[in-house]
C-alpha positions, -999 to 999 in steps of 0.1 A, spaced: 659 -101 -173 662 -122 -205 645 -117 -239 645 -147 -261 649 -130 -294 649 -132 -331 665 -102 -349 643 -103 -380 610 -107 -360 588 -76 -359 572 -89 -327 606 -92 -310 615 -57 -323 584 -43 -305 599 -54 -272 635 -42 -280 622 -9 -293 601 -2 -261 630 -13 -238 653 10 -256 629 40 -254 621 33 -218 658 26 -209 650 -9 -196 680 -33 -197 674 -66 -213 697 -95 -219 690 -106 -254 692 -143 -260 693 -150 -297 673 -181 -307 682 -204 -336 648 -201 -352 658 -221 -384 667 -252 -363 634 -249 -344 650 -241 -310 618 -221 -301 598 -253 -303 621 -274 -282 630 -275 -245 638 -253 -227 620 -227 -247 589 -248 -254 586 -251 -216 586 -213 -213 561 -209 -242 542 -241 -252 530 -222 -283 565 -223 -297 566 -186 -305 589 -157 -298 595 -134 -281 596 -147 -245 605 -126 -215 620 -142 -184 622 -119 -154 633 -140 -125 605 -165 -120 581 -144 -141 577 -157 -177 557 -136 -202 549 -146 -238 534 -126 -266 548 -93 -276 517 -73 -265 517 -89 -231 554 -83 -227 549 -46 -235 522 -43 -208 544 -62 -183 575 -41 -190 556 -8 -190 537 -17 -159 567 -29 -139 595 -9 -152 583 18 -176 564 42 -153 530 58 -158 541 76 -190 540 44 -210 511 26 -192 487 47 -171 472 36 -138 436 44 -148 413 20 -168 404 47 -194 440 51 -205 447 14 -204 416 7 -225 427 33 -251 461 16 -253 447 -19 -254 426 -10 -284 458 -4 -303 475 -35 -289 446 -55 -304 449 -36 -336 486 -46 -338 478 -82 -330 449 -84 -355 447 -58 -383 484 -52 -386 494 -89 -381 470 -101 -409 479 -74 -434 513 -57 -436 529 -84 -414 514 -113 -434 526 -97 -467 561 -94 -453 560 -130 -441 552 -142 -477 576 -119 -495 606 -121 -471 603 -155 -456 582 -175 -481 553 -183 -458 523 -200 -474 498 -172 -469 475 -153 -493 496 -123 -502 470 -106 -524 445 -108 -495 471 -94 -471 478 -65 -495 441 -57 -497 439 -58 -459 470 -36 -457 452 -8 -476 423 -9 -451 446 -11 -421 469 17 -432 440 39 -442 424 35 -407 458 43 -391 464 73 -413 429 87 -406 435 84 -369 469 101 -372 455 129 -392 442 144 -360 464 127 -334 502 129 -330 503 95 -312 480 65 -311 468 69 -275 466 95 -248 482 122 -268 518 110 -260 541 81 -268 529 48 -252 533 11 -257 505 14 -283 530 31 -306 556 5 -299 531 -23 -307 520 -8 -341 551 8 -354 574 -22 -361 554 -40 -388 543 -7 -403 579 5 -408 588 -30 -421 558 -30 -445 579 -22 -476 596 -56 -471 562 -71 -480 557 -49 -511 534 -26 -492 536 10 -504 536 35 -475 537 66 -498 499 73 -498 499 75 -460 514 109 -451 500 110 -415 515 76 -409 549 88 -423 548 119 -399 540 96 -369 569 73 -378 593 103 -380 580 115 -346 587 81 -330 621 78 -347 630 112 -332 624 100 -296 654 96 -273 664 60 -272 649 51 -306 662 17 -318 667 13 -355 646 -13 -373 662 -47 -379 
């Protein structure tokens, strides 16, 4: 099973983190992002969107970090990470969407500007970061984990860009419940350090 990977990418880190926590072996294939290898064959044939990560499991190809998390958890991770019942799945998917929308357009966007020079509105991203992190902190005030009262792929989807938020000049200090949640996740067996 191959993961086409970029070390600095938070989205790729989501997959590496989950695989490490769930003890799933992946062959990491580093992609020369700066030369645009992700937008050229053979990678553009695996993902026409020209984005990373890409998972190749035999003939099965999965793109998008959230989709890869669902696939890996469903096929290899056991019911602890991805339950069989729709109620639990829906609870997790809410957080996968939160990662792909609120987190992506706030803390992630600020990091893209600060660390990689992307042409995005950093002040708007920082404003959204306050809203996003406040919502997350409020949820974690009464919950140890994002979904189902235990670690799931929801945590693996949200954690990477939150822990990397200071790289975008986002201050995590006001969010004590988020900090405790991050420490809980970092204490799990198999935790993989941030890039």
